[in-house]
Every structure is written in structure tokens, then in C-alpha cells.
MARFIDO-426952 format. One record per atom (N, C-alpha, C): residue number from 0; atom name; y, z, x. Coordinates in Angstrom, 3 decimals. Atoms other than C-alpha are relative to their C-alpha. Example, Ala and Ser with C-alpha at 12.3 -4.5 7.8 and 13.67 -1.06 7.14 Angstrom:
pt num->0	atome->N	py->-1.190	pz->0.000	px->0.890
pt num->0	atome->CA	py->-4.500	pz->7.800	px->12.300
pt num->0	atome->C	py->1.200	pz->0.000	px->0.900
pt num->1	atome->N	py->-1.190	pz->-0.060	px->-0.820
pt num->1	atome->CA	py->-1.060	pz->7.140	px->13.670
pt num->1	atome->C	py->1.090	pz->0.730	px->-0.770
This chain:
pt num->0	atome->N	py->-1.232	pz->0.247	px->-0.684
pt num->0	atome->CA	py->97.620	pz->124.644	px->45.112
pt num->0	atome->C	py->0.015	pz->-1.444	px->0.509
pt num->1	atome->N	py->-0.187	pz->1.382	px->-0.418
pt num->1	atome->CA	py->98.897	pz->121.119	px->45.737
pt num->1	atome->C	py->0.550	pz->-0.045	px->1.418
pt num->2	atome->N	py->-0.427	pz->0.097	px->-1.390
pt num->2	atome->CA	py->99.171	pz->120.261	px->49.414
pt num->2	atome->C	py->0.600	pz->-1.397	px->0.206
pt num->3	atome->N	py->-0.659	pz->1.287	px->-0.162
pt num->3	atome->CA	py->101.766	pz->117.509	px->49.897
pt num->3	atome->C	py->0.651	pz->-0.143	px->1.370
pt num->4	atome->N	py->-0.654	pz->0.046	px->-1.305
pt num->4	atome->CA	py->103.075	pz->118.328	px->53.417
pt num->4	atome->C	py->-0.942	pz->0.551	px->1.062
pt num->5	atome->N	py->0.787	pz->-0.525	px->-1.110
pt num->5	atome->CA	py->101.661	pz->119.087	px->56.837
pt num->5	atome->C	py->0.484	pz->1.397	px->0.342
pt num->6	atome->N	py->-0.396	pz->-1.345	px->-0.418
pt num->6	atome->CA	py->101.627	pz->122.642	px->58.034
pt num->6	atome->C	py->0.521	pz->-0.060	px->1.429
pt num->7	atome->N	py->-0.543	pz->-0.079	px->-1.346
pt num->7	atome->CA	py->103.353	pz->123.694	px->61.225
pt num->7	atome->C	py->-1.117	pz->-0.058	px->1.049
pt num->8	atome->N	py->1.138	pz->0.011	px->-0.922
pt num->8	atome->CA	py->99.989	pz->124.237	px->62.933
pt num->8	atome->C	py->-0.540	pz->-1.412	px->0.157
pt num->9	atome->N	py->0.484	pz->1.373	px->-0.079
pt num->9	atome->CA	py->98.871	pz->120.701	px->62.091
pt num->9	atome->C	py->0.952	pz->-0.865	px->0.824
pt num->10	atome->N	py->-0.983	pz->0.765	px->-0.764
pt num->10	atome->CA	py->102.100	pz->119.236	px->63.464
pt num->10	atome->C	py->-0.045	pz->0.359	px->1.487
pt num->11	atome->N	py->0.104	pz->-0.422	px->-1.395
pt num->11	atome->CA	py->101.818	pz->121.301	px->66.642
pt num->11	atome->C	py->-1.270	pz->-0.566	px->0.647
pt num->12	atome->N	py->1.257	pz->0.556	px->-0.507
pt num->12	atome->CA	py->98.207	pz->120.162	px->67.083
pt num->12	atome->C	py->0.157	pz->-1.469	px->0.353
pt num->13	atome->N	py->-0.224	pz->1.432	px->-0.251
pt num->13	atome->CA	py->99.232	pz->116.509	px->66.800
pt num->13	atome->C	py->0.911	pz->-0.183	px->1.214
pt num->14	atome->N	py->-0.920	pz->0.109	px->-1.138
pt num->14	atome->CA	py->102.106	pz->117.021	px->69.255
pt num->14	atome->C	py->-0.696	pz->0.332	px->1.317
pt num->15	atome->N	py->0.733	pz->-0.366	px->-1.210
pt num->15	atome->CA	py->99.820	pz->118.695	px->71.790
pt num->15	atome->C	py->-0.930	pz->-1.135	px->0.413
pt num->16	atome->N	py->0.901	pz->1.121	px->-0.295
pt num->16	atome->CA	py->97.288	pz->115.867	px->71.539
pt num->16	atome->C	py->0.794	pz->-1.192	px->0.536
pt num->17	atome->N	py->-0.839	pz->1.108	px->-0.477
pt num->17	atome->CA	py->100.052	pz->113.247	px->71.934
pt num->17	atome->C	py->0.546	pz->0.275	px->1.403
pt num->18	atome->N	py->-0.489	pz->-0.364	px->-1.332
pt num->18	atome->CA	py->101.433	pz->115.129	px->74.943
pt num->18	atome->C	py->-1.066	pz->-0.192	px->1.063
pt num->19	atome->N	py->1.107	pz->0.162	px->-0.948
pt num->19	atome->CA	py->98.042	pz->115.207	px->76.658
pt num->19	atome->C	py->-0.277	pz->-1.478	px->0.242
pt num->20	atome->N	py->0.210	pz->1.444	px->-0.155
pt num->20	atome->CA	py->97.533	pz->111.498	px->75.976
pt num->20	atome->C	py->1.130	pz->-0.636	px->0.814
pt num->21	atome->N	py->-1.153	pz->0.523	px->-0.749
pt num->21	atome->CA	py->101.033	pz->110.780	px->77.306
pt num->21	atome->C	py->-0.116	pz->0.285	px->1.481
pt num->22	atome->N	py->0.174	pz->-0.358	px->-1.408
pt num->22	atome->CA	py->100.299	pz->112.624	px->80.545
pt num->22	atome->C	py->-1.072	pz->-0.873	px->0.644
pt num->23	atome->N	py->1.090	pz->0.817	px->-0.534
pt num->23	atome->CA	py->97.019	pz->110.754	px->81.026
pt num->23	atome->C	py->0.430	pz->-1.449	px->0.198
pt num->24	atome->N	py->-0.427	pz->1.400	px->-0.073
pt num->24	atome->CA	py->98.564	pz->107.361	px->80.315
pt num->24	atome->C	py->1.068	pz->-0.179	px->1.079
pt num->25	atome->N	py->-1.064	pz->0.147	px->-0.996
pt num->25	atome->CA	py->101.650	pz->107.960	px->82.472
pt num->25	atome->C	py->-0.566	pz->0.082	px->1.411
pt num->26	atome->N	py->0.614	pz->-0.095	px->-1.325
pt num->26	atome->CA	py->99.496	pz->108.997	px->85.444
pt num->26	atome->C	py->-0.706	pz->-1.310	px->0.357
pt num->27	atome->N	py->0.666	pz->1.274	px->-0.226
pt num->27	atome->CA	py->97.469	pz->105.805	px->85.054
pt num->27	atome->C	py->1.025	pz->-1.082	px->0.349
pt num->28	atome->N	py->-1.049	pz->0.993	px->-0.263
pt num->28	atome->CA	py->100.669	pz->103.723	px->84.974
pt num->28	atome->C	py->0.586	pz->0.208	px->1.389
pt num->29	atome->N	py->-0.544	pz->-0.300	px->-1.325
pt num->29	atome->CA	py->102.049	pz->105.476	px->88.075
pt num->29	atome->C	py->-0.960	pz->-0.473	px->1.082
pt num->30	atome->N	py->0.995	pz->0.445	px->-0.973
pt num->30	atome->CA	py->98.798	pz->104.797	px->89.943
pt num->30	atome->C	py->-0.020	pz->-1.517	px->0.125
pt num->31	atome->N	py->-0.013	pz->1.478	px->-0.018
pt num->31	atome->CA	py->98.900	pz->101.113	px->88.972
pt num->31	atome->C	py->1.217	pz->-0.529	px->0.739
pt num->32	atome->N	py->-1.225	pz->0.427	px->-0.682
pt num->32	atome->CA	py->102.496	pz->100.774	px->90.172
pt num->32	atome->C	py->-0.143	pz->0.206	px->1.507
pt num->33	atome->N	py->0.203	pz->-0.261	px->-1.431
pt num->33	atome->CA	py->101.606	pz->102.379	px->93.522
pt num->33	atome->C	py->-0.963	pz->-1.012	px->0.611
pt num->34	atome->N	py->0.950	pz->1.001	px->-0.492
pt num->34	atome->CA	py->98.604	pz->100.070	px->93.933
pt num->34	atome->C	py->0.662	pz->-1.365	px->0.127
pt num->35	atome->N	py->-0.697	pz->1.278	px->-0.011
pt num->35	atome->CA	py->100.771	pz->97.085	px->93.087
pt num->35	atome->C	py->0.971	pz->-0.081	px->1.174
pt num->36	atome->N	py->-0.923	pz->-0.018	px->-1.138
pt num->36	atome->CA	py->103.386	pz->98.108	px->95.684
pt num->36	atome->C	py->-0.740	pz->-0.154	px->1.318
pt num->37	atome->N	py->0.793	pz->0.117	px->-1.226
pt num->37	atome->CA	py->100.705	pz->98.486	px->98.348
pt num->37	atome->C	py->-0.504	pz->-1.424	px->0.195
pt num->38	atome->N	py->0.477	pz->1.388	px->-0.094
pt num->38	atome->CA	py->99.276	pz->95.047	px->97.562
pt num->38	atome->C	py->1.143	pz->-0.944	px->0.345
pt num->39	atome->N	py->-1.168	pz->0.826	px->-0.290
pt num->39	atome->CA	py->102.763	pz->93.522	px->97.625
pt num->39	atome->C	py->0.381	pz->0.121	px->1.470
pt num->40	atome->N	py->-0.303	pz->-0.221	px->-1.411
pt num->40	atome->CA	py->103.380	pz->95.075	px->101.044
pt num->40	atome->C	py->-0.986	pz->-0.751	px->0.894
pt num->41	atome->N	py->1.007	pz->0.708	px->-0.781
pt num->41	atome->CA	py->100.107	pz->93.672	px->102.401
pt num->41	atome->C	py->0.213	pz->-1.513	px->-0.077
pt num->42	atome->N	py->-0.259	pz->1.436	px->0.141
pt num->42	atome->CA	py->100.903	pz->90.216	px->100.996
pt num->42	atome->C	py->1.214	pz->-0.427	px->0.808
pt num->43	atome->N	py->-1.200	pz->0.315	px->-0.779
pt num->43	atome->CA	py->104.357	pz->90.293	px->102.589
pt num->43	atome->C	py->-0.335	pz->-0.044	px->1.489
pt num->44	atome->N	py->0.419	pz->0.015	px->-1.405
pt num->44	atome->CA	py->102.786	pz->91.178	px->105.956
pt num->44	atome->C	py->-0.825	pz->-1.255	px->0.301
pt num->45	atome->N	py->0.807	pz->1.213	px->-0.178
pt num->45	atome->CA	py->100.275	pz->88.336	px->105.519
pt num->45	atome->C	py->0.874	pz->-1.245	px->0.088
pt num->46	atome->N	py->-0.928	pz->1.141	px->-0.033
pt num->46	atome->CA	py->103.139	pz->85.918	px->104.840
pt num->46	atome->C	py->0.694	pz->-0.076	px->1.357
pt num->47	atome->N	py->-0.648	pz->-0.028	px->-1.313
pt num->47	atome->CA	py->104.935	pz->87.022	px->108.022
pt num->47	atome->C	py->-0.951	pz->-0.474	px->1.098
pt num->48	atome->N	py->0.988	pz->0.372	px->-1.019
pt num->48	atome->CA	py->101.770	pz->86.676	px->110.104
pt num->48	atome->C	py->-0.353	pz->-1.479	px->-0.102
pt num->49	atome->N	py->0.316	pz->1.414	px->0.197
pt num->49	atome->CA	py->100.955	pz->83.281	px->108.595
pt num->49	atome->C	py->1.124	pz->-0.889	px->0.541
pt num->50	atome->N	py->-1.146	pz->0.765	px->-0.511
pt num->50	atome->CA	py->104.458	pz->82.029	px->109.408
pt num->50	atome->C	py->0.026	pz->0.032	px->1.524
pt num->51	atome->N	py->0.042	pz->-0.116	px->-1.464
pt num->51	atome->CA	py->104.145	pz->83.341	px->112.974
pt num->51	atome->C	py->-1.118	pz->-0.868	px->0.570
pt num->52	atome->N	py->1.126	pz->0.841	px->-0.440
pt num->52	atome->CA	py->100.756	pz->81.609	px->113.311
pt num->52	atome->C	py->0.402	pz->-1.473	px->0.023
pt num->53	atome->N	py->-0.459	pz->1.394	px->0.061
pt num->53	atome->CA	py->102.286	pz->78.318	px->112.211
pt num->53	atome->C	py->0.963	pz->-0.299	px->1.139
pt num->54	atome->N	py->-0.970	pz->0.210	px->-1.065
pt num->54	atome->CA	py->105.128	pz->78.741	px->114.684
pt num->54	atome->C	py->-0.703	pz->-0.115	px->1.352
pt num->55	atome->N	py->0.725	pz->0.025	px->-1.276
pt num->55	atome->CA	py->102.777	pz->79.500	px->117.609
pt num->55	atome->C	py->-0.800	pz->-1.294	px->0.124
pt num->56	atome->N	py->0.821	pz->1.218	px->-0.009
pt num->56	atome->CA	py->100.495	pz->76.593	px->116.677
pt num->56	atome->C	py->0.852	pz->-1.239	px->0.290
pt num->57	atome->N	py->-0.862	pz->1.177	px->-0.138
pt num->57	atome->CA	py->103.406	pz->74.114	px->116.515
pt num->57	atome->C	py->0.893	pz->0.038	px->1.237
pt num->58	atome->N	py->-0.824	pz->-0.138	px->-1.206
pt num->58	atome->CA	py->105.131	pz->75.397	px->119.679
pt num->58	atome->C	py->-0.837	pz->0.568	px->1.154
pt num->59	atome->N	py->0.910	pz->-0.555	px->-1.010
pt num->59	atome->CA	py->102.314	pz->75.843	px->122.221
pt num->59	atome->C	py->0.641	pz->0.170	px->1.378
pt num->60	atome->N	py->-0.645	pz->-0.108	px->-1.312
pt num->60	atome->CA	py->104.643	pz->75.331	px->125.215
pt num->60	atome->C	py->0.721	pz->1.335	px->0.182
pt num->61	atome->N	py->-0.715	pz->-1.279	px->-0.076
pt num->61	atome->CA	py->106.449	pz->78.578	px->124.387
pt num->61	atome->C	py->-0.946	pz->1.187	px->0.174
pt num->62	atome->N	py->0.954	pz->-1.101	px->-0.020
pt num->62	atome->CA	py->103.256	pz->80.650	px->124.356
pt num->62	atome->C	py->-1.094	pz->-0.281	px->1.030
pt num->63	atome->N	py->0.977	pz->0.179	px->-1.063
pt num->63	atome->CA	py->101.366	pz->80.782	px->127.621
pt num->63	atome->C	py->-1.259	pz->0.790	px->-0.337
pt num->64	atome->N	py->1.265	pz->-0.675	px->0.282
pt num->64	atome->CA	py->97.732	pz->81.665	px->127.310
pt num->64	atome->C	py->-0.361	pz->0.902	px->1.177
pt num->65	atome->N	py->0.218	pz->-0.998	px->-1.039
pt num->65	atome->CA	py->97.973	pz->84.606	px->129.704
pt num->65	atome->C	py->-0.532	pz->1.257	px->-0.662
pt num->66	atome->N	py->0.640	pz->-1.159	px->0.630
pt num->66	atome->CA	py->95.665	pz->87.516	px->128.897
pt num->66	atome->C	py->0.969	pz->1.174	px->-0.110
pt num->67	atome->N	py->-0.825	pz->-1.169	px->0.327
pt num->67	atome->CA	py->97.482	pz->90.465	px->127.285
pt num->67	atome->C	py->1.505	pz->-0.268	px->0.068
pt num->68	atome->N	py->-1.418	pz->0.350	px->0.058
pt num->68	atome->CA	py->100.801	pz->88.599	px->127.263
pt num->68	atome->C	py->0.484	pz->0.214	px->-1.425
pt num->69	atome->N	py->-0.532	pz->-0.321	px->1.329
pt num->69	atome->CA	py->102.937	pz->89.848	px->124.346
pt num->69	atome->C	py->1.291	pz->-0.769	px->-0.256
pt num->70	atome->N	py->-1.203	pz->0.669	px->0.463
pt num->70	atome->CA	py->105.515	pz->87.820	px->122.451
pt num->70	atome->C	py->0.450	pz->0.684	px->-1.283
pt num->71	atome->N	py->-0.536	pz->-0.655	px->1.199
pt num->71	atome->CA	py->107.804	pz->89.178	px->119.729
pt num->71	atome->C	py->0.817	pz->-1.000	px->-0.802
pt num->72	atome->N	py->-0.751	pz->0.859	px->0.908
pt num->72	atome->CA	py->109.029	pz->87.161	px->116.764
pt num->72	atome->C	py->0.638	pz->0.873	px->-1.071
pt num->73	atome->N	py->-0.670	pz->-0.759	px->1.056
pt num->73	atome->CA	py->111.485	pz->88.368	px->114.146
pt num->73	atome->C	py->0.017	pz->-0.800	px->-1.301
pt num->74	atome->N	py->-0.151	pz->0.625	px->1.320
pt num->74	atome->CA	py->111.875	pz->87.648	px->110.461
pt num->74	atome->C	py->1.122	pz->-1.031	px->0.053
pt num->75	atome->N	py->-1.158	pz->0.898	px->-0.052
pt num->75	atome->CA	py->115.309	pz->86.129	px->111.094
pt num->75	atome->C	py->-0.287	pz->-1.254	px->0.817
pt num->76	atome->N	py->0.315	pz->1.156	px->-0.837
pt num->76	atome->CA	py->113.986	pz->83.885	px->113.858
pt num->76	atome->C	py->-0.905	pz->-0.978	px->-0.745
pt num->77	atome->N	py->0.895	pz->0.878	px->0.758
pt num->77	atome->CA	py->111.203	pz->82.542	px->111.645
pt num->77	atome->C	py->0.746	pz->-0.709	px->-1.127
pt num->78	atome->N	py->-0.818	pz->0.646	px->1.032
pt num->78	atome->CA	py->113.758	pz->81.853	px->108.898
pt num->78	atome->C	py->0.857	pz->-1.095	px->0.636
pt num->79	atome->N	py->-0.854	pz->0.977	px->-0.679
pt num->79	atome->CA	py->116.093	pz->80.087	px->111.367
pt num->79	atome->C	py->-0.776	pz->-1.238	px->0.434
pt num->80	atome->N	py->0.810	pz->1.131	px->-0.462
pt num->80	atome->CA	py->113.284	pz->77.907	px->112.692
pt num->80	atome->C	py->-0.753	pz->-0.675	px->-1.145
pt num->81	atome->N	py->0.524	pz->0.585	px->1.238
pt num->81	atome->CA	py->112.281	pz->77.064	px->109.106
pt num->81	atome->C	py->-1.517	pz->0.161	px->-0.147
pt num->82	atome->N	py->1.422	pz->-0.292	px->0.186
pt num->82	atome->CA	py->108.789	pz->78.515	px->109.412
pt num->82	atome->C	py->-0.205	pz->1.033	px->-1.105
pt num->83	atome->N	py->0.061	pz->-0.998	px->1.060
pt num->83	atome->CA	py->109.628	pz->81.121	px->106.790
pt num->83	atome->C	py->1.193	pz->-0.210	px->-0.910
pt num->84	atome->N	py->-1.060	pz->0.122	px->0.987
pt num->84	atome->CA	py->111.610	pz->80.674	px->103.613
pt num->84	atome->C	py->0.411	pz->1.402	px->-0.421
pt num->85	atome->N	py->-0.485	pz->-1.349	px->0.308
pt num->85	atome->CA	py->113.793	pz->83.680	px->102.841
pt num->85	atome->C	py->-0.526	pz->0.519	px->-1.336
pt num->86	atome->N	py->0.497	pz->-0.419	px->1.306
pt num->86	atome->CA	py->112.525	pz->83.745	px->99.261
pt num->86	atome->C	py->-1.487	pz->0.321	px->-0.031
pt num->87	atome->N	py->1.451	pz->-0.235	px->-0.017
pt num->87	atome->CA	py->108.890	pz->84.104	px->100.374
pt num->87	atome->C	py->-0.349	pz->1.484	px->0.015
pt num->88	atome->N	py->0.222	pz->-1.446	px->-0.011
pt num->88	atome->CA	py->109.219	pz->87.872	px->100.919
pt num->88	atome->C	py->0.661	pz->0.570	px->-1.245
pt num->89	atome->N	py->-0.577	pz->-0.554	px->1.230
pt num->89	atome->CA	py->109.711	pz->89.719	px->97.612
pt num->89	atome->C	py->1.212	pz->0.886	px->0.289
pt num->90	atome->N	py->-1.217	pz->-0.787	px->-0.195
pt num->90	atome->CA	py->113.136	pz->91.318	px->97.238
pt num->90	atome->C	py->-0.108	pz->1.332	px->-0.727
pt num->91	atome->N	py->0.139	pz->-1.344	px->0.547
pt num->91	atome->CA	py->111.962	pz->94.804	px->96.406
pt num->91	atome->C	py->0.053	pz->0.989	px->1.158
pt num->92	atome->N	py->-0.190	pz->-0.996	px->-1.048
pt num->92	atome->CA	py->112.655	pz->97.987	px->98.334
pt num->92	atome->C	py->-1.273	pz->0.272	px->0.791
pt num->93	atome->N	py->1.272	pz->-0.342	px->-0.650
pt num->93	atome->CA	py->108.977	pz->98.529	px->99.121
pt num->93	atome->C	py->-0.300	pz->-0.904	px->1.194
pt num->94	atome->N	py->0.298	pz->0.911	px->-1.110
pt num->94	atome->CA	py->108.831	pz->95.468	px->101.410
pt num->94	atome->C	py->1.251	pz->-0.488	px->0.725
pt num->95	atome->N	py->-1.240	pz->0.450	px->-0.630
pt num->95	atome->CA	py->112.485	pz->94.883	px->102.288
pt num->95	atome->C	py->0.111	pz->0.464	px->1.444
pt num->96	atome->N	py->-0.065	pz->-0.530	px->-1.357
pt num->96	atome->CA	py->112.095	pz->97.038	px->105.419
pt num->96	atome->C	py->-0.690	pz->-0.924	px->1.003
pt num->97	atome->N	py->0.742	pz->0.879	px->-0.905
pt num->97	atome->CA	py->109.727	pz->94.421	px->106.857
pt num->97	atome->C	py->0.913	pz->-1.014	px->0.687
pt num->98	atome->N	py->-0.921	pz->0.962	px->-0.595
pt num->98	atome->CA	py->112.712	pz->92.171	px->107.551
pt num->98	atome->C	py->0.553	pz->0.500	px->1.332
pt num->99	atome->N	py->-0.477	pz->-0.547	px->-1.273
pt num->99	atome->CA	py->113.677	pz->94.520	px->110.402
pt num->99	atome->C	py->-1.147	pz->0.222	px->0.988
pt num->100	atome->N	py->1.159	pz->-0.168	px->-0.868
pt num->100	atome->CA	py->110.153	pz->94.596	px->111.873
pt num->100	atome->C	py->-0.222	pz->-1.254	px->0.844
pt num->101	atome->N	py->0.354	pz->1.107	px->-0.874
pt num->101	atome->CA	py->108.629	pz->92.308	px->114.490
pt num->101	atome->C	py->-1.420	pz->-0.470	px->-0.306
pt num->102	atome->N	py->1.362	pz->0.505	px->0.032
pt num->102	atome->CA	py->105.593	pz->90.085	px->114.489
pt num->102	atome->C	py->-0.403	pz->-0.126	px->1.466
pt num->103	atome->N	py->0.446	pz->0.067	px->-1.399
pt num->103	atome->CA	py->103.818	pz->90.739	px->117.777
pt num->103	atome->C	py->-1.118	pz->-1.029	px->0.098
pt num->104	atome->N	py->0.988	pz->1.039	px->-0.270
pt num->104	atome->CA	py->101.787	pz->87.887	px->119.201
pt num->104	atome->C	py->-0.562	pz->0.292	px->1.383
pt num->105	atome->N	py->0.632	pz->-0.372	px->-1.274
pt num->105	atome->CA	py->99.302	pz->88.858	px->121.914
pt num->105	atome->C	py->-1.188	pz->-0.920	px->0.243
pt num->106	atome->N	py->1.144	pz->0.835	px->-0.361
pt num->106	atome->CA	py->96.938	pz->86.528	px->123.713
pt num->106	atome->C	py->-1.080	pz->0.906	px->0.578
pt num->107	atome->N	py->1.073	pz->-0.919	px->-0.403
pt num->107	atome->CA	py->93.609	pz->88.354	px->124.078
pt num->107	atome->C	py->-1.005	pz->-0.631	px->0.976
pt num->108	atome->N	py->0.915	pz->0.685	px->-0.915
pt num->108	atome->CA	py->91.991	pz->85.851	px->126.439
pt num->108	atome->C	py->-0.764	pz->-1.121	px->-0.675
pt num->109	atome->N	py->0.701	pz->1.030	px->0.762
pt num->109	atome->CA	py->90.420	pz->83.758	px->123.690
pt num->109	atome->C	py->0.925	pz->-0.620	px->-1.048
pt num->110	atome->N	py->-0.899	pz->0.474	px->1.041
pt num->110	atome->CA	py->92.982	pz->83.514	px->120.907
pt num->110	atome->C	py->1.186	pz->0.966	px->-0.108
pt num->111	atome->N	py->-1.165	pz->-0.862	px->0.214
pt num->111	atome->CA	py->96.243	pz->85.021	px->119.703
pt num->111	atome->C	py->-0.294	pz->0.999	px->-1.117
pt num->112	atome->N	py->0.074	pz->-1.039	px->1.032
pt num->112	atome->CA	py->96.301	pz->88.305	px->117.761
pt num->112	atome->C	py->1.407	pz->0.233	px->-0.527
pt num->113	atome->N	py->-1.294	pz->-0.176	px->0.649
pt num->113	atome->CA	py->99.118	pz->88.948	px->115.288
pt num->113	atome->C	py->0.027	pz->1.345	px->-0.728
pt num->114	atome->N	py->-0.160	pz->-1.252	px->0.734
pt num->114	atome->CA	py->100.471	pz->92.175	px->113.861
pt num->114	atome->C	py->1.484	pz->0.185	px->-0.328
pt num->115	atome->N	py->-1.366	pz->-0.323	px->0.393
pt num->115	atome->CA	py->103.593	pz->93.378	px->112.051
pt num->115	atome->C	py->0.248	pz->1.429	px->0.481
pt num->116	atome->N	py->-0.257	pz->-1.295	px->-0.627
pt num->116	atome->CA	py->105.105	pz->96.253	px->114.031
pt num->116	atome->C	py->1.488	pz->0.346	px->-0.063
pt num->117	atome->N	py->-1.385	pz->-0.472	px->0.059
pt num->117	atome->CA	py->108.253	pz->98.364	px->114.012
pt num->117	atome->C	py->0.731	pz->-0.300	px->1.312
pt num->118	atome->N	py->-0.588	pz->0.269	px->-1.308
pt num->118	atome->CA	py->108.873	pz->97.964	px->117.743
pt num->118	atome->C	py->-0.920	pz->-0.932	px->0.780
pt num->119	atome->N	py->0.789	pz->0.972	px->-0.766
pt num->119	atome->CA	py->107.775	pz->95.171	px->120.042
pt num->119	atome->C	py->0.688	pz->-0.217	px->1.336
pt num->120	atome->N	py->-0.527	pz->0.242	px->-1.335
pt num->120	atome->CA	py->108.219	pz->94.775	px->123.774
pt num->120	atome->C	py->-0.745	pz->-1.193	px->0.601
pt num->121	atome->N	py->0.610	pz->1.196	px->-0.591
pt num->121	atome->CA	py->107.609	pz->91.327	px->125.196
pt num->121	atome->C	py->-0.239	pz->0.248	px->1.486
pt num->122	atome->N	py->0.274	pz->-0.123	px->-1.441
pt num->122	atome->CA	py->106.001	pz->91.150	px->128.617
pt num->122	atome->C	py->-0.404	pz->-1.333	px->0.580
């Protein structure tokens, strides 16, 4: 008997193998995208903190070195004072929320500590 075509079982076997490979590859791609988003978020926070550091360094009269004194800077304020370029934060949904957050600046008695926070109360 001359066999010139694939049987249904052979085709199903190939489809099952391709499906399993597709699931494995897609999960790997999803994980990479999530890792990339997390790294982008961290970089955006680093950019905000770096801009706040530059602002504090160049405007020492505005920041008294009083222990546990908290100052709050905003994204918009850093853009207005030209310490942050609006294009420096990626325009993706994962980090866009950071534009509504604050950069808290706290003097710890030795140096200033910086953090990106949702709410900030200056004292």
C-alpha cells in the first residue's frame, strides 16, 4: 500500500505537540513582559528620585536640615522647575500613575531620604 498522505492520528499528534509548545512559549513571553514592566516602573521611580535630588541639591535654602522634616515634591512641580523633562517618564499605562504620586524628601539627621509615595504630608 502506497502511503502518500498523513493519517488523522499523525495530524492530531502534531497539533497536540504544537499546542503544548505554544503554551510554553506564550507563558515565557508573558513572564518577560511582566518583568519588563516591573523594571520600567523601577526606572521611572529612579528618574523621579534623581530629579528630586537635583532639585534639593540646587535649592538648599528651601530644605532646612531639621531631623524628620518632610517635604513633598510633585511630578508637575519638577517639570515646571525644569528638573524633569516630561518625556523622561515612559508613556505607558504601567508607569503613568506615577505622575499623580509624590516624591517625599525627609531629612534623617545626616542626609535626605527620597521615596515615591501615593500620599505625602509635609511637616
